[in-house]
N, C-alpha and C positions, 0 to 999 in steps of 0.2 A: 547524535547518532548518524546523521547524514555526513557530518564532517569525517567521522571514522571511515565511512564508505569511500568518500572522495580521496582521502589521503592514503588509506591502507590498501585500497583496491581500485586504483584509477582506471584500470582496464575494464572492470565491471561497470564502473560508473559510466564510461564511454558507451558501453553496450546499452545501458538503460537510457541514456540521453538520446541515443540513436533511435530507439523505439519510441521515445516521447516526442522528439522534434524532427526526426529524419536527418538526411544529409550527413551521415557519419557523425551525428551528435553535435553538429555545428549549425548555428542559426545562419540565415542569409545575411546579406550586407546591411539590412535594416534591423537585424536582431530578431527576426520573426522565424517561427517554425515553418519549414518547407514541406513537411510530411509528418508521418507518425501519428500518434494518438492526439496530439494537440491540434494539428491541422484537420484531422477527421472530425473532431468535436466542433471546430470553427465552421466547417462545411455543413454539418448536420444542423447547426443553429443559425445558418445564413449570416454568419458574422464575418466582418472584414479580416483579412489576413493580418496578424499581429495583435488582434484584440484579445486573444486567449493566450494563456501560458500555464505553467504547472508549478507545483511546489509540494514538498513532503507534507503529509497529513499532520494536523495539529490536534491536540486533545479537545480544543473548543470548536472545531469545525463542525458545521451542521451535518456533514456526511457521517460523522460518528455518533450523532444523536443528541448530544447535550454538552454544555460547558462544565458539567459537574464531574465527568468521568475522565479518568487518566489511564495511561498504559499499565501502571503498576496494579497487579491483581493478585488476589489470593485464590488459588485454584484448589477446590475441594476434590474429593475422590467419588462423588456421588454420580455425576452426570456430565455431559458436555456443557461447557460454559461459553457464553457469548463474550467475546473479548472487549466489546465496547460497553458492556454492562447495562444494556437496555433491554426491555421486555420485547420490543418489536424488532423485526429484521431491519437492517440499515437500508434506507432507500436513497439512491443517488438523486440529488436535487435536480429540478428541471434546468436544462441549459448547461449541465456539467457532466463530467465523466470522471472515473477513477481508473487507475491502473495499478495492479498489485504485482510486484516482481519477486516476492519471496517472504521470508520471515526473519524476525529477530526473536530469540528465545534464550534467556540466560539462566534457566532453571531446568533441572532434570524432571521430565514428566513420566519417567518410568519406562519399563520395557514395552508396554503396550500403549503408551500415551501418543497422542497425535495432534496435529494442527490441520484444520479442515476449512475449506471455503465452499459455500453453497451459493450458487447464482440462480435465482428464480427457482429455488428448491432442488436444483440439480447439483450434485457434487462435481466441482470443477477441479479441486486440488485436495490431495490428502498426503501429508508428509509426516513421517514418523518423528515424534518430538525429540528423540535422542540424536537424530541426524542433525538437527538444527543446533541443539545444545552442544554437540561435540565439534562443530566446525571451528577451525583454528585461524583462518586467514581471510578476512578479519573474524575475530572470535565471536561466536554465537550468531553469525549471519548465515542465512541460507538463501541463495539466489536461484530461482526457478525460471530461468529465461526462456525455457521451451514452453512453459505453461503460464504465460502472462495473463492475468484475469483482467480484461478490459470491460468495464461496466458503463454503459451510457445512461442518459437521464432516465429516471424513474425505475431503473433496474433494482431489484431487491437482492442484496448481498449479505451473507451471514459469515462472520469470521469466528470460528469455534476452536476451542482447545479442550482436550480431554486429558486429565491427570490420572495416570495409572501407577503413581509412585507408591501408594499405600498410606500416604499421609498428606495433609494439606501442604501446599507449596506456595511460597510468596516469591514473586519475581516480576521481571519485565518480559511480556510476551505480546508481540504485535506484528501485524503484517507490514511489509515495506510498501506502503500505499501512497500513491501520489494523487493529488486532487488536480483536476484540469478544469479551469473555469476562466471567466473573463478576468483580466488583470485587476479590475476594480473589486470584484468579489474576493479575489485572493489578497487584496490590499498590497499590490505590487506596482512599483514604478517601472516604466519602460527602461530596460537596461541599454547602455550604450556599448556597443561592441567595436 
């Protein structure tokens, strides 16, 4: 999914990287973030510059609740559904942050279907499902760069979808969510630039 974004919309990927690491989306000479969400997370946690980085969320990340859940969901027409299929609200782990830049949705949620993000119980984003489903370049991606949802440690965040199609729908629906944490927690090596 991230490869599609990088190769089909490099201009959007540059804007996302700029918000994640600052400096026009380019790390400094040591390969470290110079600003953006990554550096803000390092500062909040009194960490040395270069000890934190980011990566796209994985289904087995603790921030999504469990290793049992995946992005593939069956959406019923009964009520809003939590996309990470857990009973509790997602809580950002201590010492970490997340940044959500939009949505991927390859299923029609109907005329009144929507994708919604609640942070600490307050609605931060509401996108009509068909807007995301009908996007063409790249297909089914919706980037909301004006409303980036940045959640710091211990913040409660809920990613919800509502299917108004009139029948159960099966597809891939997930936020374009990046996890920001120490390189060790992300299982990342220091890159050489």
